[in-house]
C-alpha positions as CSV (number, residue, x, y, z in Angstrom):
1,M,0.0,0.0,0.0
2,S,2.7,2.3,1.0
3,Q,4.6,1.6,-2.3
4,H,1.3,2.2,-4.3
5,R,0.8,5.5,-2.6
6,R,4.4,6.5,-3.3
7,R,4.0,5.7,-7.0
8,G,0.5,7.4,-7.2
9,P,1.6,11.1,-7.5
10,A,4.3,10.2,-10.1
11,K,1.9,8.2,-12.2
12,Q,-0.7,11.1,-12.0
13,G,2.0,13.6,-13.1
14,K,3.0,11.4,-16.1
15,Q,-0.7,11.2,-17.1
16,R,-1.0,15.0,-16.9
17,Q,2.0,15.4,-19.1
18,Q,0.6,12.9,-21.6
19,R,-2.7,14.9,-21.7
20,Q,-0.9,18.2,-22.2
21,V,1.1,16.7,-25.1
22,L,-2.1,15.4,-26.6
23,V,-3.8,18.8,-26.3
24,V,-0.9,20.6,-27.9
25,A,-0.8,18.0,-30.7
26,M,-4.6,18.5,-31.3
27,A,-4.2,22.3,-31.3
28,V,-1.4,22.1,-33.8
29,A,-3.5,19.8,-36.0
30,L,-6.4,22.2,-35.8
31,V,-4.2,25.1,-36.8
32,V,-2.9,23.2,-39.8
33,V,-6.3,22.1,-40.9
34,A,-7.7,25.6,-40.4
35,A,-4.8,27.1,-42.4
36,G,-5.4,24.6,-45.1
37,V,-9.1,25.4,-45.4
38,S,-8.3,29.1,-45.3
39,L,-5.7,28.8,-48.0
40,G,-8.1,26.6,-50.1
41,L,-10.9,29.1,-49.8
42,W,-8.5,32.0,-50.6
43,A,-7.3,30.2,-53.7
44,V,-10.8,29.4,-54.9
45,S,-11.7,33.1,-54.4
46,G,-8.9,34.3,-56.6
47,G,-6.8,35.7,-53.7
48,D,-4.2,38.3,-54.4
49,G,-2.0,37.7,-51.4
50,G,-4.3,39.6,-49.0
51,G,-6.6,36.8,-48.1
52,T,-5.6,36.8,-44.5
53,G,-5.6,40.6,-44.1
54,P,-8.4,43.0,-43.4
55,Q,-9.7,43.0,-47.0
56,A,-10.7,39.3,-46.7
57,R,-13.7,40.3,-44.6
58,P,-15.7,43.4,-43.6
59,S,-13.9,45.6,-41.1
60,Q,-14.7,44.8,-37.5
61,G,-14.6,48.5,-36.6
62,R,-15.5,51.9,-37.9
63,T,-13.5,53.1,-40.9
64,A,-13.7,56.2,-43.1
65,A,-15.4,54.1,-45.8
66,A,-17.8,52.3,-43.6
67,P,-21.6,53.1,-43.9
68,H,-22.7,55.9,-41.5
69,G,-23.5,54.4,-38.1
70,T,-21.7,51.1,-38.5
71,S,-20.1,49.9,-35.2
72,P,-18.2,46.7,-34.1
73,E,-21.4,45.4,-32.5
74,D,-23.6,45.5,-35.6
75,T,-21.1,44.6,-38.3
76,P,-21.4,40.9,-39.0
77,S,-18.3,38.8,-39.6
78,P,-18.5,36.5,-42.6
79,S,-17.9,32.8,-42.0
80,R,-15.7,32.5,-45.1
81,S,-13.7,34.7,-47.4
82,Y,-15.0,36.3,-50.5
83,A,-13.6,37.2,-53.9
84,L,-12.7,40.8,-54.4
85,S,-15.8,42.5,-55.9
86,K,-16.1,43.7,-59.4
87,A,-17.5,47.1,-60.5
88,P,-21.2,47.0,-61.2
89,R,-22.3,47.0,-64.9
90,T,-24.8,49.8,-65.4
91,I,-25.9,52.3,-68.1
92,P,-24.3,54.8,-68.0
93,A,-21.3,53.1,-66.5
94,V,-20.2,54.2,-63.0
95,R,-17.0,56.2,-63.1
96,E,-15.3,54.8,-60.0
97,H,-15.6,51.7,-57.9
98,T,-13.4,50.7,-54.9
99,A,-13.5,46.9,-54.6
100,A,-13.9,45.1,-51.4
101,R,-14.5,41.5,-50.1
102,G,-18.0,40.6,-49.0
103,P,-21.3,39.1,-50.0
104,G,-22.7,42.3,-51.5
105,W,-26.4,43.2,-51.0
106,R,-29.6,42.2,-52.6
107,P,-33.1,43.3,-51.7
108,A,-35.3,41.1,-49.5
109,S,-38.9,41.4,-48.4
110,G,-39.0,43.2,-45.0
111,N,-35.8,45.2,-45.6
112,R,-36.1,48.9,-44.9
113,V,-35.4,52.0,-46.9
114,V,-34.6,54.8,-44.4
115,V,-33.6,58.4,-44.9
116,D,-31.7,61.0,-42.8
117,D,-33.6,64.0,-44.2
118,P,-37.3,64.5,-45.2
119,A,-36.1,66.0,-48.5
120,L,-35.2,62.4,-49.6
121,A,-38.7,61.0,-48.9
122,D,-39.7,60.9,-52.6
123,E,-36.5,59.1,-53.6
124,G,-36.9,56.7,-50.7
125,R,-40.5,55.8,-51.5
126,L,-39.7,55.4,-55.2
127,I,-36.8,52.9,-54.7
128,A,-38.7,51.1,-52.0
129,G,-41.6,50.4,-54.3
130,E,-39.3,49.4,-57.2
131,L,-37.4,46.9,-55.1
132,G,-40.2,45.6,-52.9
133,L,-38.8,47.1,-49.7
134,T,-40.5,48.9,-46.8
135,Y,-40.1,52.7,-46.7
136,D,-39.7,53.5,-43.0
137,G,-38.9,57.3,-43.2
138,E,-36.4,59.0,-40.9
139,K,-34.6,56.5,-38.6
140,D,-31.4,56.6,-36.7
141,D,-31.1,52.9,-35.8
142,R,-29.3,50.4,-38.1
143,R,-30.7,47.0,-39.1
144,A,-29.4,44.2,-41.3
145,G,-30.5,44.7,-44.9
146,D,-31.1,48.5,-44.6
147,L,-30.9,50.8,-47.6
148,R,-30.1,54.3,-46.2
149,L,-30.3,57.5,-48.2
150,T,-28.4,60.5,-46.8
151,L,-27.5,64.1,-47.6
152,N,-23.9,64.9,-46.9
153,E,-22.3,68.4,-46.3
154,D,-20.0,68.5,-49.3
155,K,-21.3,71.9,-50.5
156,G,-18.7,72.3,-53.2
157,A,-19.4,69.0,-54.9
158,N,-21.4,68.4,-58.1
159,P,-25.0,68.3,-56.9
160,E,-25.6,65.3,-59.2
161,S,-22.7,63.3,-57.7
162,Y,-23.2,60.5,-55.2
163,A,-21.4,57.8,-53.3
164,M,-22.8,54.3,-52.7
165,T,-21.3,52.1,-50.0
166,V,-22.2,48.4,-49.8
167,R,-20.8,46.8,-46.7
168,G,-21.9,44.7,-43.7
169,G,-25.1,43.7,-45.3
170,R,-26.3,47.2,-45.8
171,V,-26.3,50.0,-48.4
172,E,-25.8,53.7,-48.0
173,I,-26.3,56.2,-50.8
174,S,-25.2,59.7,-50.0
175,G,-24.9,62.9,-52.0
176,P,-24.8,66.7,-51.6
177,A,-28.3,67.0,-53.1
178,D,-31.4,64.9,-53.7
179,A,-30.5,64.6,-57.4
180,G,-27.3,62.8,-56.7
181,V,-29.0,60.5,-54.2
182,F,-31.6,59.7,-56.9
183,Y,-29.0,58.8,-59.4
184,G,-27.4,56.5,-56.8
185,T,-30.8,54.7,-56.5
186,R,-30.8,54.3,-60.3
187,T,-27.4,52.6,-60.1
188,L,-28.6,50.3,-57.3
189,K,-31.8,49.5,-59.2
190,Q,-29.8,48.4,-62.3
191,E,-27.3,46.4,-60.1
192,V,-30.0,44.3,-58.5
193,H,-32.1,43.9,-61.7
194,D,-33.6,40.5,-62.1
195,G,-32.2,39.0,-58.8
196,G,-28.7,40.4,-59.1
197,T,-26.5,41.6,-56.2
198,A,-25.0,45.0,-55.6
199,P,-21.3,44.3,-55.2
200,E,-19.4,45.0,-52.0
201,G,-17.4,48.2,-52.1
202,V,-17.8,51.9,-52.8
203,V,-19.1,53.6,-56.0
204,R,-18.3,57.3,-56.5
205,D,-20.0,58.7,-59.5
206,E,-20.9,62.0,-61.2
207,P,-21.8,63.1,-64.8
208,A,-19.3,64.9,-67.1
209,K,-22.1,67.1,-68.6
210,A,-24.8,69.0,-66.7
211,Q,-27.4,68.8,-69.5
212,R,-28.4,65.3,-70.7
213,G,-31.5,65.7,-72.9
214,F,-34.1,64.0,-75.1
215,M,-36.2,66.3,-77.3
216,L,-39.5,65.2,-78.8
217,D,-41.4,66.9,-81.6
218,I,-45.1,66.5,-80.6
219,A,-46.2,69.3,-82.9
220,R,-45.9,67.3,-86.2
221,K,-47.0,64.0,-84.6
222,N,-49.4,63.6,-81.7
223,F,-47.9,61.5,-79.0
224,T,-50.1,60.3,-76.2
225,A,-49.5,61.4,-72.6
226,G,-49.0,57.8,-71.6
227,W,-46.3,57.3,-74.1
228,I,-44.5,60.4,-73.0
229,E,-44.7,59.3,-69.4
230,D,-43.2,55.9,-70.3
231,R,-40.3,57.8,-71.9
232,I,-39.8,59.8,-68.7
233,R,-39.5,56.7,-66.6
234,E,-37.0,55.3,-69.1
235,L,-35.0,58.6,-69.2
236,G,-35.0,58.8,-65.4
237,D,-33.5,55.3,-65.0
238,L,-30.8,56.3,-67.5
239,K,-30.0,59.5,-65.7
240,F,-31.1,61.9,-68.3
241,N,-32.2,65.2,-66.8
242,Q,-34.0,67.1,-69.6
243,L,-37.1,66.5,-71.8
244,G,-37.6,69.0,-74.6
245,L,-41.1,69.4,-75.9
246,H,-41.4,71.1,-79.3
247,F,-45.2,71.6,-79.3
248,S,-45.7,74.3,-81.9
249,D,-45.0,74.1,-85.6
250,D,-46.7,74.4,-89.0
251,Q,-48.5,71.1,-88.6
252,G,-49.9,71.6,-85.2
253,F,-50.1,73.3,-81.8
254,R,-50.4,70.5,-79.3
255,I,-51.1,72.0,-75.8
256,E,-54.3,73.5,-74.5
257,S,-54.3,77.3,-74.5
258,T,-56.5,79.7,-72.6
259,S,-55.0,82.9,-74.1
260,H,-55.4,81.7,-77.7
261,P,-57.6,78.6,-77.9
262,E,-58.2,79.2,-81.6
263,I,-54.7,78.0,-82.5
264,V,-54.9,74.6,-80.7
265,S,-55.0,71.4,-82.8
266,R,-57.8,68.9,-82.4
267,Q,-55.4,66.3,-81.0
268,H,-53.6,67.9,-78.2
269,L,-52.5,67.5,-74.5
270,T,-54.6,69.2,-71.9
271,K,-52.9,71.3,-69.3
272,A,-53.9,68.6,-66.7
273,Q,-52.0,66.0,-68.7
274,V,-49.0,68.3,-69.1
275,R,-49.0,68.9,-65.3
276,K,-49.0,65.2,-64.7
277,I,-46.1,64.9,-67.2
278,V,-44.2,67.7,-65.5
279,D,-44.8,66.2,-62.0
280,L,-43.6,62.8,-63.1
281,A,-40.5,64.4,-64.7
282,E,-39.7,66.3,-61.5
283,S,-40.0,63.1,-59.5
284,R,-37.2,61.8,-61.8
285,H,-35.2,65.0,-61.6
286,I,-36.0,65.8,-65.2
287,T,-36.7,69.3,-66.3
288,V,-39.2,69.8,-69.1
289,V,-37.9,72.3,-71.6
290,P,-40.7,73.9,-73.7
291,E,-40.3,75.2,-77.2
292,I,-42.5,77.6,-79.1
293,D,-40.5,78.1,-82.2
294,S,-40.6,81.6,-83.8
295,P,-40.5,83.6,-86.0
296,G,-40.6,80.6,-88.4
297,H,-42.4,77.3,-87.9
298,L,-45.6,79.1,-86.8
299,G,-48.0,77.7,-89.3
300,A,-50.5,76.5,-86.8
301,V,-50.7,80.0,-85.3
302,I,-50.9,81.6,-88.7
303,D,-53.8,79.3,-89.8
304,A,-55.9,81.0,-87.1
305,H,-54.4,84.4,-87.8
306,P,-53.7,84.6,-91.6
307,D,-53.3,88.4,-91.4
308,L,-50.0,87.8,-89.6
309,Q,-48.4,85.6,-92.3
310,L,-45.3,87.0,-93.9
311,R,-45.7,87.9,-97.6
312,T,-43.3,88.9,-100.3
313,A,-43.4,92.2,-102.1
314,Q,-45.5,90.4,-104.8
315,G,-48.0,89.2,-102.2
316,S,-46.9,85.6,-102.0
317,A,-47.3,83.9,-98.6
318,V,-44.3,82.4,-97.0
319,Q,-45.0,79.1,-95.3
320,G,-44.8,79.1,-91.5
321,A,-43.2,82.6,-91.3
322,I,-44.8,85.3,-89.2
323,D,-44.5,88.9,-90.2
324,I,-42.2,90.4,-87.6
325,S,-42.8,93.9,-88.7
326,K,-46.3,93.8,-87.2
327,S,-46.6,94.4,-83.4
328,E,-49.5,91.9,-83.3
329,S,-47.1,89.1,-84.2
330,A,-45.0,89.8,-81.1
331,D,-48.1,90.2,-79.0
332,I,-49.5,86.7,-79.7
333,V,-46.1,84.9,-79.2
334,D,-45.5,86.8,-76.0
335,D,-49.0,85.9,-74.8
336,L,-48.2,82.2,-75.3
337,L,-44.8,82.5,-73.6
338,D,-46.3,84.2,-70.6
339,E,-49.2,81.7,-70.4
340,Y,-47.0,78.6,-70.3
341,A,-44.4,79.9,-67.9
342,D,-46.4,78.6,-64.9
343,L,-47.1,75.3,-66.7
344,F,-43.4,74.5,-67.2
345,P,-41.3,75.3,-64.1
346,G,-37.6,75.1,-64.5
347,G,-34.7,77.1,-66.0
348,P,-34.2,76.5,-69.7
349,W,-36.6,77.8,-72.4
350,H,-36.2,77.1,-76.1
351,L,-37.1,80.0,-78.3
352,G,-36.4,78.2,-81.7
353,G,-35.3,81.0,-84.0
354,D,-34.3,78.6,-86.9
355,E,-35.2,78.6,-90.6
356,Y,-36.9,82.0,-90.9
357,Q,-37.7,81.8,-94.5
358,A,-37.3,85.6,-95.1
359,L,-33.5,85.0,-94.7
360,V,-33.1,82.3,-97.3
361,R,-33.8,84.8,-100.1
362,S,-30.8,86.2,-102.0
363,D,-32.0,89.8,-101.2
364,P,-34.3,89.8,-98.2
365,E,-34.5,93.6,-98.1
366,A,-35.9,93.6,-101.7
367,S,-38.1,90.6,-101.2
368,F,-39.6,91.9,-98.0
369,P,-39.7,95.7,-98.0
370,Q,-41.9,95.9,-94.9
371,L,-39.2,94.0,-92.9
372,A,-36.5,96.2,-94.3
373,A,-38.5,99.4,-93.4
374,A,-39.1,98.1,-89.9
375,A,-35.4,97.3,-89.4
376,R,-34.3,100.8,-90.4
377,E,-37.0,102.4,-88.3
378,R,-35.9,100.5,-85.2
379,Y,-32.1,100.2,-85.7
380,G,-31.0,102.9,-88.1
381,S,-30.5,103.4,-91.8
382,G,-28.1,100.6,-92.3
383,A,-30.1,97.9,-90.5
384,T,-31.0,94.7,-92.3
385,V,-33.7,92.0,-92.1
386,A,-31.2,89.9,-90.2
387,D,-30.9,92.7,-87.6
388,L,-34.7,92.8,-87.3
389,T,-34.8,89.0,-86.8
390,T,-32.0,89.1,-84.2
391,G,-34.0,91.9,-82.4
392,W,-37.1,89.6,-82.5
393,L,-35.0,86.8,-80.8
394,N,-33.8,89.3,-78.1
395,D,-37.3,90.5,-77.4
396,R,-38.6,86.9,-76.9
397,A,-35.6,86.3,-74.6
398,D,-36.6,89.3,-72.6
399,T,-40.1,87.8,-72.2
400,V,-38.9,84.5,-70.8
401,R,-36.2,86.1,-68.8
402,K,-38.9,87.9,-66.8
403,H,-40.0,84.5,-65.7
404,Q,-36.4,83.7,-64.5
405,R,-35.8,81.4,-67.5
406,T,-32.6,80.9,-69.5
407,P,-33.2,81.3,-73.2
408,R,-31.7,79.0,-75.9
409,A,-32.1,79.1,-79.7
410,W,-31.0,77.0,-82.7
411,N,-27.7,78.0,-84.1
412,D,-29.1,79.1,-87.4
413,G,-31.0,81.8,-85.5
414,F,-27.6,83.6,-84.9
415,F,-26.2,85.6,-87.7
416,R,-22.7,86.8,-88.7
417,G,-22.1,90.5,-89.6
418,T,-25.2,92.0,-88.0
419,S,-25.2,95.3,-86.2
420,V,-27.7,93.9,-83.7
421,K,-26.2,91.0,-81.7
422,A,-28.0,88.2,-79.9
423,A,-28.0,88.6,-76.2
424,K,-25.0,86.9,-74.6
425,D,-27.1,84.7,-72.3
426,I,-28.9,83.0,-75.1
427,Q,-27.5,79.5,-75.3
428,V,-26.8,78.0,-78.7
429,A,-28.5,74.7,-79.5
430,Y,-26.1,73.6,-82.2
431,W,-27.8,71.2,-84.7
432,T,-26.5,71.9,-88.2
433,G,-23.9,73.4,-90.5
434,K,-26.0,73.3,-93.6
435,E,-27.8,76.7,-93.4
436,I,-27.0,79.7,-95.6
437,G,-24.0,81.5,-94.2
438,A,-23.3,78.6,-91.8
439,R,-20.9,79.3,-89.0
440,Q,-18.5,76.8,-87.5
441,P,-19.2,75.8,-83.9
442,A,-15.9,77.3,-82.8
443,E,-17.2,80.8,-83.8
444,Y,-19.9,80.6,-81.2
445,L,-17.5,79.2,-78.6
446,A,-14.9,81.9,-79.4
447,E,-17.6,84.5,-78.6
448,G,-17.9,82.9,-75.1
449,R,-21.3,81.4,-75.8
450,Q,-22.6,78.3,-74.0
451,V,-23.6,75.5,-76.4
452,I,-25.8,72.4,-76.2
453,N,-24.9,69.6,-78.7
454,Y,-27.8,68.5,-81.0
455,N,-25.5,67.4,-83.8
456,D,-27.9,66.3,-86.6
457,E,-25.5,63.8,-88.1
458,F,-25.5,61.7,-84.9
459,L,-28.5,62.8,-82.7
460,Y,-31.4,63.5,-85.1
461,Y,-34.0,60.7,-85.5
462,V,-36.1,62.2,-88.3
463,L,-39.2,60.1,-89.2
464,G,-39.3,59.0,-92.7
465,Q,-35.6,59.9,-93.3
466,P,-36.3,62.9,-95.6
467,Q,-33.6,64.8,-97.4
468,T,-30.2,63.4,-96.4
469,F,-31.3,62.1,-92.9
470,V,-30.8,58.5,-91.9
471,Y,-31.9,57.0,-88.6
472,P,-29.0,57.2,-86.2
473,T,-27.5,54.1,-84.6
474,G,-26.5,53.6,-81.1
475,Q,-23.2,52.0,-82.2
476,R,-22.2,55.1,-84.2
477,I,-22.9,57.4,-81.3
478,Y,-21.2,55.1,-78.9
479,E,-18.0,54.7,-81.0
480,Q,-17.7,58.0,-82.8
481,W,-19.5,60.8,-81.0
482,T,-18.6,62.9,-77.9
483,P,-20.1,66.2,-76.6
484,R,-17.3,68.0,-78.4
485,V,-18.3,66.7,-81.8
486,L,-20.8,69.5,-82.5
487,R,-20.8,69.4,-86.3
488,G,-20.0,66.6,-88.6
489,T,-17.5,64.2,-87.1
490,T,-14.8,66.6,-86.0
491,A,-14.4,67.6,-82.3
492,V,-13.9,71.2,-81.4
493,P,-10.7,72.0,-79.4
494,E,-10.6,70.7,-75.8
495,R,-10.3,74.3,-74.5
496,Y,-14.0,74.8,-75.3
497,D,-15.2,71.7,-73.4
498,G,-16.4,73.8,-70.4
499,Q,-18.7,75.9,-72.6
500,I,-20.4,72.8,-74.0
501,L,-23.1,72.2,-71.4
502,G,-24.2,68.9,-72.7
503,G,-26.3,67.4,-75.5
504,S,-29.7,66.2,-76.5
505,F,-31.0,63.4,-78.7
506,A,-33.9,64.6,-80.8
507,V,-36.9,63.0,-82.5
508,W,-38.3,65.0,-85.4
509,C,-41.6,64.0,-87.1
510,D,-41.2,65.4,-90.6
511,L,-43.1,62.5,-92.1
512,A,-45.3,61.8,-89.1
513,N,-46.9,58.6,-90.3
514,S,-43.6,56.8,-91.1
515,Q,-43.5,55.2,-87.7
516,T,-45.9,54.4,-84.9
517,Q,-45.2,55.4,-81.3
518,D,-44.1,51.9,-80.5
519,Q,-41.7,51.9,-83.5
520,V,-40.2,55.2,-82.4
521,A,-39.7,53.9,-78.9
522,A,-37.9,50.8,-80.2
523,G,-35.9,52.8,-82.7
524,I,-34.5,55.2,-80.2
525,R,-33.8,52.7,-77.4
526,M,-30.1,52.0,-78.1
527,P,-29.3,55.6,-79.4
528,L,-30.6,57.0,-76.1
529,R,-28.4,54.6,-74.1
530,A,-25.4,55.4,-76.2
531,T,-26.0,59.2,-75.9
532,V,-26.3,59.2,-72.1
533,Q,-23.2,57.0,-71.8
534,K,-21.1,59.6,-73.6
535,L,-22.7,62.6,-71.8
536,W,-22.0,60.9,-68.4
537,D,-18.5,60.0,-69.4
538,P,-17.2,61.1,-72.8
539,D,-14.0,58.9,-72.6
540,K,-13.8,55.7,-74.6
541,P,-16.1,53.2,-72.9
542,E,-14.6,50.2,-71.3
543,L,-17.2,47.9,-72.9
544,S,-17.2,47.1,-76.6
545,W,-20.4,47.9,-78.5
546,A,-21.4,44.2,-78.5
547,E,-20.9,44.1,-74.7
548,F,-22.8,47.3,-74.2
549,R,-25.7,46.1,-76.3
550,A,-25.8,42.8,-74.4
551,L,-25.9,44.7,-71.1
552,A,-28.7,46.9,-72.3
553,D,-30.7,43.8,-73.3
554,R,-30.0,42.2,-69.9
555,L,-31.1,45.3,-68.0
556,G,-34.2,45.7,-70.1
């Protein structure tokens, strides 16, 4: 017994040593196995040597790039490593994406959309409805799956810029203004289209050009309000921000009028319909730009007021041209401009000014002595019909300027060598270089004028393809056009880039019955996408045309 007792402590010590060795051996084995699994997962995920560093998983603490409000307690740790994310594929393409490792984000029923400012309520409700989420208003708490919209304090930033952070199972979209936040929601909507996932990381994005437009000729062809509303939804998702409505021309006047109901065509939009269109556009951060073209293209007005039609010295009527020597002509156009100012809130106003037929004659002063006399009476003995026409444009600019609008006019409404000069703030809508006495785009730019690109060789979709027009293709715009290509295929010098405010794709209905509404929508689908891509980022796109077209088909 005594010997057994003496051996007992020694035996127990040996057993303890054996157990310690076994524990150490098991720990080493577990480390080896864990390392092997980790390396295997890292290899499968395409690791770049950082698989065991912080990039392999969402940060466990607050970082500068973390969504607002993230803390160590509410940031989940992934149970495995993830591949480094890839930039989202959207139209237009995002301009910068910082990759990260993580599962990304996709919408799920019950997930919330929350905002930090009531000014973002409309954007929040819209994206919530589109993604099947719950709009929960202003909230400070953070939950898994949240989409948070915020206004930041970057006062000097582009108001259409935004940042979108996908991390820790949540998304935050922030911008200096509601427009930028809205564009962030458009990016997110495209990312998660048809069950997709918004990739982990941070998108920083902004447009190169401030004006990204689509112009529609509803004067020559009656388009239904529903069709126009469908285009607004399409334009909004593509980050366009202007819709031009050319609603007065020789063939029709298409919006209800109380000041001159006699000029309105049988098929027209009521003011209630226009208000609905304008409201929908505003909800998509799109400004509706109205155009009542004058002093040409006024046939619908002249039909009701034949005494205002321009006539030659021999008494021949000039199609669509109003006699600008008569004060009544100015009165009726100003009545209309004043009437529609409340209907179309926003900055730009298109005055037209193109193709006044008095100026296509070899000797306008001899052909139209009444215009020549009015020019001399107002501007002096050497004044010309071109001076009088420029004065008309300036007077109409005065009218819309009283409503705090910025006037624009077609480039062939500006003339070289006149004593009367167009007001400096009238923006040039450059569309052609085919007019009599055509001026190169650089002439307008050298004068310091701001220009919007409507290049008719790329951006004009003219129904029926009259004269030399052919339907533009998205591929040609995508591969050959930039905002600096104002005329033909040659870009103006880069020093003028800042004066080019943007561009606009245009549908003109010269042969109105050549296509149905649905055919027009199908025909302009890819040209619109190509146009906005180059207005958002004029550099050579990363995707080939085939890849871009396939992306457009996938996004719908």
